[in-house]
Structures are given as C-alpha cells and as structure tokens.
N, CA and C atoms as an extended XYZ file, in Angstrom:
240
Properties=species:S:1:pos:R:3:atomname:S:1:resname:S:1:resid:I:1 pbc="F F F"
N         9.862     -192.675       43.162 N   MET     1
C         9.367     -191.342       43.430 CA  MET     1
C        10.523     -190.314       43.014 C   MET     1
N        10.004     -189.268       42.413 N   SER     2
C        10.979     -188.349       41.859 CA  SER     2
C        11.282     -187.300       42.757 C   SER     2
N        12.218     -186.467       42.626 N   THR     3
C        12.617     -185.503       43.603 CA  THR     3
C        11.641     -184.373       43.723 C   THR     3
N        10.961     -184.173       42.716 N   ASP     4
C         9.914     -183.158       42.803 CA  ASP     4
C         8.848     -183.590       43.697 C   ASP     4
N         8.465     -184.975       43.643 N   MET     5
C         7.419     -185.371       44.442 CA  MET     5
C         7.813     -185.299       45.997 C   MET     5
N         9.094     -185.586       46.303 N   ILE     6
C         9.646     -185.716       47.685 CA  ILE     6
C         9.653     -184.344       48.210 C   ILE     6
N        10.131     -183.386       47.386 N   LEU     7
C        10.162     -182.074       47.737 CA  LEU     7
C         8.878     -181.446       47.913 C   LEU     7
N         7.886     -181.741       47.130 N   GLY     8
C         6.567     -181.274       47.297 CA  GLY     8
C         5.960     -181.852       48.640 C   GLY     8
N         6.247     -183.166       49.019 N   TYR     9
C         5.674     -183.673       50.157 CA  TYR     9
C         6.262     -183.075       51.388 C   TYR     9
N         7.628     -182.809       51.300 N   LEU    10
C         8.323     -182.248       52.627 CA  LEU    10
C         7.734     -180.677       52.705 C   LEU    10
N         7.534     -179.951       51.754 N   LEU    11
C         6.998     -178.610       51.774 CA  LEU    11
C         5.719     -178.657       52.197 C   LEU    11
N         4.995     -179.596       51.901 N   GLY    12
C         3.583     -179.801       52.231 CA  GLY    12
C         3.494     -180.082       53.847 C   GLY    12
N         4.305     -180.947       54.344 N   LEU    13
C         4.475     -181.173       55.776 CA  LEU    13
C         4.761     -179.929       56.404 C   LEU    13
N         5.837     -179.032       55.888 N   GLN    14
C         6.251     -178.014       56.581 CA  GLN    14
C         4.942     -176.946       56.557 C   GLN    14
N         4.321     -176.963       55.542 N   ALA    15
C         3.101     -176.013       55.542 CA  ALA    15
C         1.974     -176.292       56.506 C   ALA    15
N         1.929     -177.629       56.830 N   GLU    16
C         0.786     -178.001       57.605 CA  GLU    16
C         1.316     -177.824       59.104 C   GLU    16
N         2.685     -177.924       59.414 N   MET    17
C         3.043     -177.640       60.773 CA  MET    17
C         3.084     -176.262       61.183 C   MET    17
N         3.213     -175.280       60.317 N   GLN    18
C         3.457     -173.859       60.795 CA  GLN    18
C         2.048     -173.282       60.844 C   GLN    18
N         1.513     -172.873       62.014 N   PRO    19
C         0.181     -172.170       62.055 CA  PRO    19
C         0.317     -170.753       61.453 C   PRO    19
N        -0.561     -170.137       60.985 N   THR    20
C        -0.548     -168.870       60.518 CA  THR    20
C        -0.587     -167.896       61.830 C   THR    20
N         0.212     -166.932       61.697 N   PRO    21
C         0.308     -166.048       62.922 CA  PRO    21
C        -0.930     -165.160       62.895 C   PRO    21
N        -1.382     -164.841       64.106 N   ASP    22
C        -2.432     -163.805       64.263 CA  ASP    22
C        -2.025     -162.555       64.034 C   ASP    22
N        -2.742     -161.711       63.205 N   LEU    23
C        -2.173     -160.521       62.785 CA  LEU    23
C        -2.350     -159.448       63.809 C   LEU    23
N        -3.288     -159.597       64.679 N   VAL    24
C        -3.410     -158.686       65.968 CA  VAL    24
C        -2.268     -158.924       66.952 C   VAL    24
N        -2.039     -160.218       67.146 N   GLY    25
C        -0.870     -160.517       68.074 CA  GLY    25
C         0.332     -160.251       67.567 C   GLY    25
N         0.595     -160.173       66.241 N   SER    26
C         1.918     -159.813       65.617 CA  SER    26
C         2.107     -158.426       65.816 C   SER    26
N         0.858     -157.599       65.555 N   ILE    27
C         1.098     -156.166       65.435 CA  ILE    27
C         1.225     -155.829       66.981 C   ILE    27
N         0.563     -156.319       68.062 N   ILE    28
C         0.932     -156.037       69.411 CA  ILE    28
C         2.402     -156.362       69.811 C   ILE    28
N         2.764     -157.618       69.288 N   GLY    29
C         3.997     -157.943       69.704 CA  GLY    29
C         5.238     -157.123       69.012 C   GLY    29
N         4.995     -156.593       67.892 N   ILE    30
C         6.006     -155.569       67.466 CA  ILE    30
C         5.951     -154.384       68.199 C   ILE    30
N         4.776     -153.812       68.443 N   ILE    31
C         4.678     -152.559       69.269 CA  ILE    31
C         5.303     -152.743       70.564 C   ILE    31
N         5.142     -153.872       71.262 N   LEU    32
C         5.670     -153.928       72.478 CA  LEU    32
C         7.274     -154.090       72.402 C   LEU    32
N         7.858     -154.841       71.354 N   LEU    33
C         9.373     -154.798       71.290 CA  LEU    33
C         9.694     -153.374       70.812 C   LEU    33
N         9.044     -152.713       70.096 N   ALA    34
C         9.526     -151.266       69.879 CA  ALA    34
C         9.418     -150.329       71.075 C   ALA    34
N         8.531     -150.556       71.915 N   ILE    35
C         8.480     -149.780       73.019 CA  ILE    35
C         9.729     -150.200       74.078 C   ILE    35
N        10.044     -151.289       74.046 N   TRP    36
C        11.141     -151.881       74.855 CA  TRP    36
C        12.257     -151.250       74.443 C   TRP    36
N        12.481     -151.214       73.193 N   ILE    37
C        13.746     -150.627       72.510 CA  ILE    37
C        13.859     -149.320       72.730 C   ILE    37
N        12.767     -148.472       72.606 N   VAL    38
C        12.754     -147.093       72.774 CA  VAL    38
C        13.084     -146.802       74.167 C   VAL    38
N        12.388     -147.436       75.239 N   VAL    39
C        12.669     -147.103       76.502 CA  VAL    39
C        14.121     -147.435       77.048 C   VAL    39
N        14.638     -148.370       76.329 N   THR    40
C        16.004     -148.824       76.543 CA  THR    40
C        16.934     -147.623       76.229 C   THR    40
N        16.555     -147.368       74.878 N   ILE    41
C        17.608     -146.244       74.488 CA  ILE    41
C        17.385     -144.949       75.145 C   ILE    41
N        16.252     -144.534       75.660 N   LEU    42
C        16.079     -143.374       76.380 CA  LEU    42
C        16.708     -143.365       77.750 C   LEU    42
N        16.784     -144.651       78.371 N   LEU    43
C        17.461     -144.932       79.708 CA  LEU    43
C        18.884     -144.825       79.395 C   LEU    43
N        19.442     -145.179       78.408 N   TRP    44
C        20.894     -145.345       77.959 CA  TRP    44
C        21.374     -143.979       77.785 C   TRP    44
N        20.479     -142.959       77.155 N   ARG    45
C        20.887     -141.627       76.912 CA  ARG    45
C        21.318     -140.895       78.255 C   ARG    45
N        20.526     -141.321       79.311 N   ASP    46
C        20.784     -140.663       80.703 CA  ASP    46
C        21.817     -141.435       81.321 C   ASP    46
N        22.617     -142.282       80.766 N   ILE    47
C        23.507     -143.024       81.563 CA  ILE    47
C        24.685     -142.263       82.287 C   ILE    47
N        24.927     -141.222       81.593 N   LYS    48
C        26.004     -140.246       81.995 CA  LYS    48
C        25.646     -139.507       83.296 C   LYS    48
N        24.334     -139.455       83.549 N   GLU    49
C        23.779     -138.553       84.654 CA  GLU    49
C        23.449     -139.444       85.882 C   GLU    49
N        23.626     -140.781       85.689 N   VAL    50
C        23.091     -141.692       86.894 CA  VAL    50
C        24.442     -142.411       87.295 C   VAL    50
N        24.236     -142.788       88.632 N   THR    51
C        25.436     -143.611       89.330 CA  THR    51
C        25.375     -145.015       88.889 C   THR    51
N        26.507     -145.690       89.265 N   ILE    52
C        26.663     -147.156       88.741 CA  ILE    52
C        25.408     -147.921       89.384 C   ILE    52
N        25.017     -147.681       90.649 N   ASP    53
C        23.930     -148.337       91.200 CA  ASP    53
C        22.667     -148.145       90.545 C   ASP    53
N        22.346     -146.995       90.035 N   ASP    54
C        21.316     -146.824       89.162 CA  ASP    54
C        21.143     -147.541       87.824 C   ASP    54
N        22.414     -147.634       87.243 N   THR    55
C        22.476     -148.329       86.067 CA  THR    55
C        22.268     -149.732       86.104 C   THR    55
N        22.807     -150.302       87.191 N   ALA    56
C        22.546     -151.734       87.424 CA  ALA    56
C        20.909     -151.849       87.727 C   ALA    56
N        20.464     -151.143       88.376 N   LYS    57
C        18.922     -151.150       88.499 CA  LYS    57
C        18.083     -151.150       87.199 C   LYS    57
N        18.526     -150.085       86.226 N   ILE    58
C        17.904     -149.967       85.161 CA  ILE    58
C        18.207     -151.252       84.158 C   ILE    58
N        19.256     -151.878       84.256 N   LEU    59
C        19.558     -152.988       83.436 CA  LEU    59
C        18.771     -154.200       83.842 C   LEU    59
N        18.623     -154.373       85.275 N   TRP    60
C        17.861     -155.477       85.757 CA  TRP    60
C        16.347     -155.251       85.343 C   TRP    60
N        15.878     -153.977       85.398 N   VAL    61
C        14.295     -153.942       85.002 CA  VAL    61
C        14.252     -154.158       83.591 C   VAL    61
N        15.166     -153.877       82.712 N   MET    62
C        15.153     -154.232       81.372 CA  MET    62
C        15.082     -155.559       81.041 C   MET    62
N        16.073     -156.322       81.736 N   PHE    63
C        16.078     -157.788       81.559 CA  PHE    63
C        14.936     -158.515       82.084 C   PHE    63
N        14.350     -157.994       83.196 N   LEU    64
C        13.204     -158.406       83.782 CA  LEU    64
C        11.852     -158.212       82.800 C   LEU    64
N        11.800     -157.196       82.136 N   LEU    65
C        10.701     -156.791       81.174 CA  LEU    65
C        10.808     -157.658       79.874 C   LEU    65
N        11.883     -157.871       79.421 N   LEU    66
C        12.098     -158.752       78.101 CA  LEU    66
C        11.429     -160.052       78.279 C   LEU    66
N        11.564     -161.017       79.200 N   PRO    67
C        10.773     -162.226       79.055 CA  PRO    67
C         9.203     -161.978       79.127 C   PRO    67
N         8.913     -160.995       79.954 N   ILE    68
C         7.335     -160.668       80.106 CA  ILE    68
C         6.799     -160.227       78.699 C   ILE    68
N         7.577     -159.261       77.908 N   ILE    69
C         7.218     -158.867       76.621 CA  ILE    69
C         7.347     -160.068       75.701 C   ILE    69
N         8.127     -160.922       75.761 N   SER    70
C         8.396     -162.218       74.958 CA  SER    70
C         7.163     -163.016       75.194 C   SER    70
N         6.821     -163.231       76.523 N   TRP    71
C         5.784     -164.079       76.853 CA  TRP    71
C         4.377     -163.746       76.153 C   TRP    71
N         4.081     -162.395       76.264 N   ILE    72
C         2.941     -161.717       75.735 CA  ILE    72
C         2.842     -161.985       74.179 C   ILE    72
N         4.043     -161.691       73.600 N   ALA    73
C         4.120     -161.797       72.016 CA  ALA    73
C         3.785     -163.268       71.854 C   ALA    73
N         4.414     -164.160       72.426 N   TYR    74
C         4.303     -165.534       72.133 CA  TYR    74
C         2.881     -166.041       72.359 C   TYR    74
N         2.150     -165.554       73.352 N   TYR    75
C         0.772     -165.879       73.693 CA  TYR    75
C        -0.114     -165.329       72.615 C   TYR    75
N         0.086     -164.003       72.242 N   LEU    76
C        -0.704     -163.490       71.273 CA  LEU    76
C        -0.520     -163.988       69.853 C   LEU    76
N         0.658     -164.449       69.625 N   VAL    77
C         1.050     -164.840       68.103 CA  VAL    77
C         0.773     -166.228       67.930 C   VAL    77
N         1.220     -167.129       68.887 N   LEU    78
C         1.238     -168.536       68.779 CA  LEU    78
C        -0.100     -169.241       69.237 C   LEU    78
N        -0.341     -168.741       70.283 N   LYS    79
C        -1.464     -169.436       71.069 CA  LYS    79
C        -2.837     -168.759       70.441 C   LYS    79
N        -3.732     -169.523       70.085 N   LYS    80
C        -4.921     -169.099       69.429 CA  LYS    80
C        -6.239     -169.556       70.270 C   LYS    80
C-alpha cells in the first residue's frame, strides 16, 4: 500500500465519523453564546457599583447559565 492510499483511507474514515452540523443549530448556538458574552460584559461594566456579595451572585448565575447554553448548542448542533 502506498502512502497516498493510506492517507486517503484515513481521511475517508474521518469524513465518515464527523456528521455535518445542522445550520440552524449552529446559528442558534452562536447567537446564544454571543448573548451570554454580551450579558457578562454588561454586568462587568456595573461591577464598580455593586457590592462583593452581588458580584458573587452575578458570577454564579453566569457559571450556571454557561452549561445550559452549551447543552442547548450541543443538542441543536450534534443531535439530529
């Protein structure tokens, strides 16, 4: 077997393993990620006006929202 045949075989296997992403799911996932980033930036702008307790609450909310957004993006993009 030549190197070109082996490389072609491996690339063919890789192409078969990767499903094509759903365009609608990709767009929704990107929009949700952008919204999460914008909300985080807007909350960090007001960081000087809030107390430390409020800051901790804001961070926990952002960390709790990230897995939810990631799960939605995963479900819409990879699950068909």
